C-alpha positions in Angstrom: -43.8 25.3 -34.9 -40.1 25.0 -34.3 -40.7 24.5 -30.5 -43.4 22.0 -31.1 -41.1 20.0 -33.5 -38.3 20.1 -30.7 -40.6 18.7 -28.1 -41.9 16.0 -30.8 -38.4 15.0 -31.5 -37.5 14.8 -27.8 -40.4 12.6 -27.0 -39.6 10.2 -30.0 -36.0 10.0 -28.9 -37.2 9.1 -25.2 -39.4 6.5 -26.7 -36.8 5.1 -28.9 -34.4 4.9 -26.0 -36.9 3.4 -23.9 -37.6 0.7 -26.5 -34.2 -0.6 -26.4 -34.1 -1.2 -22.6 -34.1 -4.7 -21.1 -36.6 -5.8 -18.9 -34.4 -5.7 -15.9 -33.1 -2.0 -16.5 -36.8 -1.0 -16.8 -37.7 -2.5 -13.6 -34.9 -0.7 -11.9 -35.6 2.7 -13.6 -39.2 2.7 -12.7 -38.6 1.8 -8.9 -35.6 4.5 -8.8 -37.6 7.1 -10.3 -40.7 6.5 -7.7 -38.0 6.5 -4.9 -35.9 9.4 -5.5 -38.1 12.2 -6.8 -40.0 12.4 -3.6 -36.7 12.1 -1.6 -35.2 14.8 -3.7 -38.1 17.3 -3.2 -37.9 16.8 0.6 -34.2 17.1 0.8 -34.3 20.3 -1.0 -37.1 21.8 1.1 -35.3 20.7 4.4 -31.7 22.0 3.3 -32.5 25.6 3.9 -34.1 25.2 7.4 -31.2 22.8 8.6 -28.5 25.2 7.1 -30.1 28.1 9.4 -30.1 26.0 12.3 -26.7 24.7 12.2 -25.2 27.9 11.6 -26.8 29.5 14.4 -26.0 26.5 16.8 -22.3 26.7 15.6 -21.8 30.6 16.1 -23.6 30.4 19.6 -21.2 27.7 20.7 -17.9 29.6 19.3 -19.0 32.7 21.1 -19.7 30.9 24.4 -16.2 29.2 24.1 -14.7 32.5 23.3 -16.2 34.0 26.5 -15.0 31.2 28.6 -11.5 31.5 27.3 -11.2 35.3 27.7 -12.8 35.1 31.1 -10.3 32.5 32.2 -7.2 34.5 30.7 -8.3 37.5 32.5 -8.5 35.6 35.7 -5.1 34.3 35.3 -3.6 37.8 34.6 -5.6 39.1 37.8 -3.9 36.4 39.7 -0.4 37.3 38.4 -1.4 41.0 39.1 -2.2 40.1 42.8 1.0 38.0 43.4 3.2 40.9 41.9 1.4 43.3 44.4 2.4 41.2 47.1 6.1 41.3 46.0 6.1 45.0 45.2 7.0 47.7 47.7 5.9 48.4 50.4 5.0 44.6 50.9 6.6 42.7 53.5 8.7 40.6 51.0 9.9 43.7 49.4 10.8 45.4 52.7 13.0 42.4 53.6 14.5 42.8 49.9 15.4 46.5 50.8 17.0 45.2 54.0 19.0 42.5 52.2 20.2 45.1 49.7 21.4 47.6 52.5 23.0 45.3 54.8 26.7 44.0 54.2 26.5 41.4 57.3 26.7 37.8 55.7 24.6 36.3 58.6 21.9 38.9 58.2 21.9 38.5 54.6 21.8 34.6 54.8 18.7 34.8 57.3 17.0 37.2 54.8 17.6 35.0 51.9 15.8 32.0 53.6 13.0 34.5 54.8 12.6 36.0 51.6 12.5 32.5 49.6 10.2 31.1 52.2 7.7 34.0 51.8 7.8 33.9 47.9 7.3 30.1 48.3 4.3 30.4 50.5 2.7 33.0 48.2 3.1 30.8 45.1 2.3 27.7 46.8 -1.0 29.0 48.1 -1.8 29.9 44.6 -1.6 26.9 42.3 -2.1 29.0 39.2 1.4 30.7 39.6 4.6 29.3 38.3 8.0 30.7 37.9 8.4 33.9 40.4 11.6 35.8 40.9 13.5 39.2 41.2 15.8 40.4 38.4 17.9 43.5 37.8 18.2 45.4 34.5 21.8 43.9 34.1 20.3 40.3 34.0 21.1 39.2 37.6 18.3 36.9 39.0 17.4 36.9 42.8 15.2 34.6 44.8 13.8 32.4 41.8 11.4 29.5 43.1 12.3 27.3 39.8 15.5 26.7 38.1 15.8 29.3 35.2 16.5 28.8 31.6 20.0 30.3 30.3 18.3 32.0 27.4 16.0 34.1 29.5 15.4 37.7 28.0 12.5 39.8 28.8 12.9 41.6 25.3 12.1 38.4 23.4 8.5 37.9 25.2 5.4 39.1 23.2 3.7 41.9 25.0 0.2 41.5 25.5 -0.7 44.8 27.4 1.2 47.6 29.0 0.2 49.8 31.8 1.9 51.9 34.4 5.0 50.0 35.9 3.5 46.5 34.8 3.8 44.8 31.5 1.6 41.4 30.5 3.1 39.1 28.0 0.9 36.9 26.0 1.2 33.0 25.8 4.9 32.2 25.3 7.3 29.1 26.1 7.8 29.1 29.9 11.5 30.4 31.1 11.3 27.6 33.7 14.4 25.3 32.9 12.5 22.0 32.6 9.4 22.7 30.9 8.4 24.1 27.2 5.0 24.6 27.9 3.0 27.9 27.4 2.5 30.3 30.1 1.3 33.9 30.7 3.8 36.1 32.4 4.1 39.8 33.8 6.9 42.0 35.1 6.5 44.7 37.5 8.9 47.4 39.0 9.5 47.1 42.5 10.1 50.7 43.1 12.1 50.6 46.4 12.9 54.2 47.3 16.6 55.1 46.7 17.5 52.0 45.1 18.2 50.8 41.6 15.6 49.6 39.3 14.5 46.1 40.5 11.8 44.0 38.8 9.4 41.3 39.5 8.9 38.3 37.0 5.9 36.1 37.3 4.7 33.3 35.2 1.3 31.4 35.5 1.3 27.7 36.0 1.8 25.9 32.6 -0.8 23.5 33.0 -3.5 26.3 33.7 -2.4 28.1 30.4 -2.4 24.8 28.4 -5.9 23.9 29.7 -7.3 27.4 28.7 -5.8 27.3 25.3 -7.0 23.8 24.7 -10.2 24.3 26.3 -13.3 22.6 24.9 -13.8 23.9 21.4 -17.4 23.4 19.7 -15.4 22.9 16.3 -12.3 20.7 16.0 -9.1 21.8 14.1 -9.7 25.5 15.1 -6.5 27.8 15.7 -6.2 30.7 18.3 -4.6 34.2 18.0 -4.1 36.8 20.7 -3.7 40.4 19.9 -2.2 43.1 22.3 -4.0 46.3 23.1 -2.2 47.8 20.1 -3.8 45.3 17.5 -0.5 43.2 17.0 -0.4 39.5 17.1 1.4 38.4 20.2 0.4 34.9 20.0 -0.4 32.7 16.8 -1.2 29.1 16.5 -0.9 29.5 12.6 2.1 31.6 12.1 2.3 30.5 8.4 -0.7 32.6 7.6 -1.0 35.1 10.4 2.7 35.7 11.9 3.6 37.1 15.4 4.0 40.9 15.4 1.9 41.4 12.4 -1.4 42.9 12.5 -4.7 41.1 12.2 -6.8 42.7 9.3 -9.9 41.3 10.8 -10.1 43.2 14.1 -9.0 46.4 12.4 -12.3 46.4 10.5 -14.1 47.0 14.0 -16.2 43.7 13.6 -16.2 40.8 15.9 -16.4 38.2 13.1 -15.9 37.5 9.4 -13.9 35.8 6.8 -10.3 36.1 5.8 -9.0 33.8 3.0 -10.1 30.2 3.9 -10.9 30.9 7.5 -14.0 32.2 9.3 -12.9 34.3 12.4 -14.5 35.1 15.7 -13.0 37.6 18.2 -13.5 38.7 21.6 -12.1 41.8 23.2 -11.2 41.7 26.9 -11.6 44.4 29.6 -7.8 44.7 29.7 -7.6 45.9 26.1 -6.3 42.7 24.4 -8.4 40.5 22.2 -8.7 36.9 21.5 -9.7 35.6 18.1 -10.7 31.9 17.0 -10.0 31.0 13.5 -12.0 28.2 11.9 -11.3 26.6 8.3 -14.0 26.9 6.0 -14.0 23.2 5.5 -14.5 22.6 9.4 -17.1 25.3 9.6 -19.0 23.4 7.0 -18.6 20.0 8.4 -21.8 20.1 10.2 -23.7 20.7 6.9 -21.5 18.2 5.3 -22.4 15.8 8.1 -26.1 16.5 7.4 -25.6 16.0 3.8 -23.7 12.8 4.5 -26.7 11.6 6.5 -29.1 12.5 3.7 -26.9 10.5 1.2 -27.0 7.6 3.7 -30.5 7.7 3.7 -30.8 7.9 0.0 -28.6 5.0 -0.4 -31.2 3.2 2.2 -34.0 4.2 -0.1 -32.2 2.9 -3.2 -31.3 -0.4 -1.6 -34.7 -1.0 -0.7 -35.9 0.2 -4.1 -33.1 -2.1 -5.9 -34.2 -5.1 -3.5 -38.0 -4.7 -4.7 -36.6 -4.5 -8.3 -34.5 -7.6 -7.5 -37.4 -9.7 -6.4 -39.4 -8.9 -9.4 -36.3 -9.5 -11.7 -35.7 -12.9 -9.9 -39.3 -14.2 -10.8 -39.1 -13.0 -14.4 -35.6 -12.4 -15.6 -33.5 -14.9 -13.7 -34.8 -18.0 -15.4 -33.7 -16.4 -19.0 -30.3 -15.5 -17.5 -29.7 -19.0 -16.2 -30.7 -20.5 -19.6 -28.0 -18.2 -20.9 -25.3 -19.3 -18.7 -26.0 -23.0 -19.4 -25.4 -22.2 -23.3 -22.2 -20.4 -22.3 -20.8 -23.3 -20.2 -21.4 -25.7 -22.8 -19.7 -23.3 -25.5 -16.8 -23.6 -22.9 -16.8 -27.5 -22.9 -18.2 -27.3 -19.1 -20.6 -30.3 -19.3 -20.5 -30.8 -15.4 -22.5 -27.6 -14.4 -25.2 -28.1 -11.9 -28.7 -27.8 -12.9 -31.2 -25.6 -10.7 -34.7 -25.7 -11.0 -36.4 -22.2 -11.9 -39.7 -23.4 -10.4 -41.3 -22.1 -13.7 -42.4 -25.3 -15.8 -41.6 -24.0 -19.0 -38.2 -22.9 -18.4 -37.4 -26.1 -16.3 -38.7 -28.3 -19.2 -36.2 -26.6 -21.6 -33.2 -26.9 -19.1 -33.9 -30.7 -18.7 -33.8 -31.1 -22.4 -30.7 -29.0 -22.6 -29.0 -31.2 -19.7 -29.8 -34.3 -21.9 -28.1 -32.8 -24.9 -25.0 -31.9 -22.8 -24.8 -35.4 -21.5 -25.0 -36.9 -25.1 -22.2 -34.5 -26.4 -20.0 -35.4 -23.5 -20.4 -39.2 -24.2 -19.4 -38.5 -27.7 -16.3 -36.6 -26.5 -15.2 -39.4 -24.2 -15.8 -42.0 -27.2 -13.5 -39.7 -29.3 -11.0 -39.4 -26.9 -10.9 -43.3 -26.2 -10.6 -44.0 -29.7 -7.6 -41.3 -30.1 -5.7 -42.9 -27.2 -6.2 -46.4 -28.7 -4.9 -45.3 -31.9 -1.8 -43.8 -30.4 -1.2 -46.9 -28.4 -1.3 -49.0 -31.5 1.4 -46.6 -32.9 3.7 -47.1 -29.9 3.2 -50.6 -30.1 4.0 -50.6 -33.9 7.1 -48.7 -33.3 8.4 -51.1 -30.5 8.1 -53.9 -32.8 9.9 -52.3 -35.5 12.8 -51.3 -33.3 12.7 -54.5 -31.3 15.2 -53.1 -28.6 15.7 -56.7 -26.9 16.8 -58.1 -30.1 19.1 -55.1 -30.9 20.7 -55.1 -27.4 21.4 -58.9 -27.4 23.0 -58.5 -30.8 25.2 -55.6 -29.5 26.2 -57.9 -26.6 27.3 -60.4 -29.0 29.3 -58.1 -31.0 31.0 -56.7 -27.7 32.2 -60.2 -26.7 33.4 -60.9 -30.3 35.5 -57.5 -29.9 36.8 -58.6 -26.6 37.9 -61.9 -27.8 39.6 -60.6 -30.7 41.2 -57.7 -28.9 39.5 -54.8 -30.7 39.4 -52.4 -27.8 38.1 -49.4 -29.8 35.3 -51.5 -31.0 34.6 -52.9 -27.7 34.4 -49.4 -26.2 32.1 -48.3 -29.0 29.6 -51.2 -28.9 29.7 -51.1 -24.9 28.7 -47.4 -24.9 26.0 -47.9 -27.6 24.5 -50.9 -25.8 24.2 -48.9 -22.5 22.8 -45.8 -24.3 20.1 -47.9 -26.1 19.5 -49.8 -22.9 18.6 -46.4 -21.4 16.7 -44.8 -24.1 14.8 -47.8 -25.3 14.4 -49.6 -22.0 11.3 -50.3 -20.3 12.1 -48.6 -17.0 9.5 -45.8 -17.4 9.2 -42.1 -18.5 10.9 -40.6 -15.5 14.6 -40.9 -14.7 17.3 -38.9 -12.5 19.8 -36.4 -13.3 22.4 -38.9 -12.4 21.1 -41.5 -15.2 20.7 -38.7 -17.5 24.4 -37.6 -16.9 25.7 -41.3 -17.4 23.7 -41.7 -20.8 25.0 -38.4 -21.9 28.7 -39.6 -21.3 28.0 -42.9 -23.1 26.8 -40.8 -26.0 29.8 -38.5 -26.1 32.1 -41.6 -26.3 30.3 -42.8 -29.3 30.6 -39.3 -30.8 34.2 -39.0 -30.0 34.9 -42.2 -31.9 32.6 -41.5 -34.7 33.8 -38.0 -35.7 37.1 -37.1 -37.1 37.5 -33.7 -35.6 38.4 -32.6 -32.0 35.8 -31.1 -29.4 35.6 -30.7 -25.6 32.7 -31.4 -23.6 32.7 -30.3 -19.8 30.0 -31.3 -17.4 29.5 -29.6 -14.1 26.8 -31.2 -11.9 25.5 -30.0 -8.4 25.9 -33.3 -6.2 22.7 -32.3 -4.4 20.4 -32.7 -7.3 21.8 -36.0 -8.7 18.9 -37.9 -7.3 16.4 -35.4 -8.4 13.6 -37.2 -10.7 13.3 -35.8 -14.6 11.8 -36.7 -17.7 13.9 -39.3 -19.6 16.1 -38.3 -22.7 15.9 -34.6 -22.3 19.7 -33.8 -22.0 21.0 -35.8 -24.9 19.0 -33.8 -27.6 20.3 -30.6 -26.1 23.9 -31.6 -26.4 23.5 -33.2 -29.6 22.0 -30.1 -31.4 25.2 -28.1 -30.1 27.3 -31.0 -31.5 25.7 -31.5 -35.0 24.7 -27.8 -35.7 26.8 -25.7 -33.3 30.5 -26.3 -33.3 33.2 -27.2 -35.6 36.8 -28.5 -35.0 38.3 -27.6 -31.8 34.9 -26.7 -30.5 33.8 -26.5 -26.9 30.7 -27.6 -25.1 29.8 -26.6 -21.4 27.0 -28.8 -19.7 25.9 -27.1 -16.5 23.4 -28.8 -14.1 22.7 -26.7 -10.8 20.0 -25.8 -8.3 18.5 -22.2 -8.5 14.9 -22.3 -7.1 14.5 -25.3 -9.2 16.6 -27.5 -11.5 18.5 -25.4 -14.2 20.2 -27.0 -17.2 22.3 -24.8 -19.3 24.1 -26.0 -22.5 26.9 -23.6 -23.8 28.6 -23.8 -27.2 31.2 -21.6 -28.8 30.1 -22.4 -32.3 28.5 -20.7 -35.3 25.3 -19.2 -33.5 21.7 -18.9 -34.6 19.8 -15.9 -35.8 16.5 -14.8 -34.1 14.3 -16.0 -36.8 15.7 -19.5 -36.4 15.3 -19.3 -32.6 11.7 -18.2 -33.0 11.0 -21.4 -35.5 12.7 -23.7 -32.9 10.6 -22.6 -30.1 7.5 -22.6 -32.0 5.4 -25.8 -31.4 3.0 -25.3 -34.2 5.7 -24.8 -36.8 4.9 -27.1 -39.6 6.9 -30.5 -39.5 9.0 -30.0 -42.8 10.4 -26.9 -41.3 11.5 -28.6 -37.9 14.2 -31.1 -39.7 17.5 -31.0 -38.1 18.1 -29.4 -34.7 14.4 -28.5 -34.5 13.3 -32.0 -33.9 15.2 -32.6 -30.9 14.5 -29.2 -29.3 10.7 -29.8 -30.2 10.8 -33.2 -28.4 12.4 -31.7 -25.2 9.9 -29.0 -25.1 6.9 -31.2 -25.7 8.3 -33.8 -23.0 8.8 -31.1 -20.4 5.6 -29.1 -21.3 3.6 -32.7 -20.7 5.4 -33.7 -17.7 5.4 -30.3 -15.7 2.1 -29.1 -17.2 3.3 -25.8 -18.2 5.7 -25.0 -15.2 9.0 -25.7 -17.2 10.7 -23.1 -19.4 13.1 -23.5 -22.5 15.2 -20.6 -23.4 17.7 -19.9 -26.4 20.1 -17.2 -26.6 22.4 -16.9 -29.5 24.2 -14.4 -31.8 25.6 -15.6 -35.1 29.3 -16.3 -34.7 29.2 -16.0 -31.0 27.9 -19.5 -30.0 24.5 -20.5 -28.6 23.1 -21.0 -24.9 20.2 -23.3 -24.4 18.8 -23.0 -20.8 16.0 -25.5 -19.6 14.5 -24.6 -16.1 12.6 -27.4 -14.4 10.7 -27.3 -11.2 11.6 -29.4 -8.3 8.9 -32.0 -7.8 7.3 -32.6 -4.4 8.0 -35.8 -2.5 4.4 -37.1 -2.9 5.0 -36.5 -6.7 8.3 -38.3 -6.9 6.8 -41.4 -5.4 3.9 -41.7 -7.9 
């Protein structure tokens, strides 16, 4: 009863979940299931067969490669042995060497040296698989070498590969030839001249031959080779961090020819001379062929998935796309996009709805344009009203009259005051447009400061530093005076100091510093808040808010106004303006 209830609940859960799926998800699910279930069954059945085939092929390739390398190394050692026999006693070269050692006549010794070197060169030249060849004594003295010898030559440091009567073979090691650092095979053999001190032959294989053998074509990439001597010790290792030289390889000690040690598969081949060659393959490389097959199956499954999704998409396009298009139209209108292009769905019912929706968008857009025009007209009327209230032409003519009256009556201070005020009003209320220059802003600021110095009864100092290179740069009119006015009205007291700095720093940087009473962070936040209520922006907030609105409107958000201040330590106002391009200046 409990099992029956479990399956009933499971069935109900599947039905409930299925009922919540959209049409698109249902189409995709049906086609995915019909594609992947048969494909998955086929992949599982074929995996075992493919795995067996790949493993057999890989192991046969490795064994074939081992046979080839062992045979090549045996041939190289046989060549070395053959040359050593020619140089050993009683060979013709060794007989001449015996005569060389017995005679004390310099001329005879000189002739023998030439003959011995010539015969050694002839023996090695006719056998290109032989490299460095020489005689040497136990005290280290070298005789008749055919190539320059390294100073570090020491037989005791070479890794022994196999030892037999009077001859020792050394596994791959760096050549003792002075001008090469490639791997070679080598052998030493006692010359055994009767009645003479011990004398030995040292012969190396050609380094190119040895390199070609060790780097022979491998059935698997990223493999590593080991060579063990006839005592089971490692004499050559391409993976010394795991299998160091002179250590014993545990795999070969088990008596097997292959196996696994740590993260490596190993395959060995014992030579007829007693030494053993082992190839190590990382598990990841060994399984690479299988992974390659799995990758192919994944690619194939992706192809099936793409085909399935393509068919599902075709069905979705016929049924679901018109609904989605209608949803996009609604969202575009919600974001005030009234110019989106109408695409026909070729389904009459949806096309009719979309046409009606386009008509509604058109009517709403016309209403918006009408409201904008009314608002613009209202603002223009307000501006005209203000202009008539101020009547700058009448005011400036009156100030000109006051100026000449002051001149005629010798009132120089009044004359200076009226003249500066006239220039300031002419600049601020004139009809020269919204855009000015840095030079004109500075000139207007100087006139303003003349008025304030006459007006106030306390002393203050204003210093102005301007970069001459930007004097002609265009800026919005009347942005510098409000910043200085705020510092003068609300920042400094008697003996205060204001520094105005205008320079170029990846744009126009206007800085106004004062050493006054400073501002709290709360006050700064209110000054920079455009949405702050008008009653809270009285005082210095009006000028700052005007400047911020002006530069935001003129530079479309690319300008920046920052205020840094600490109570009792003064205030710094920084206005960063981008430099306008040439075409923008001419507009």
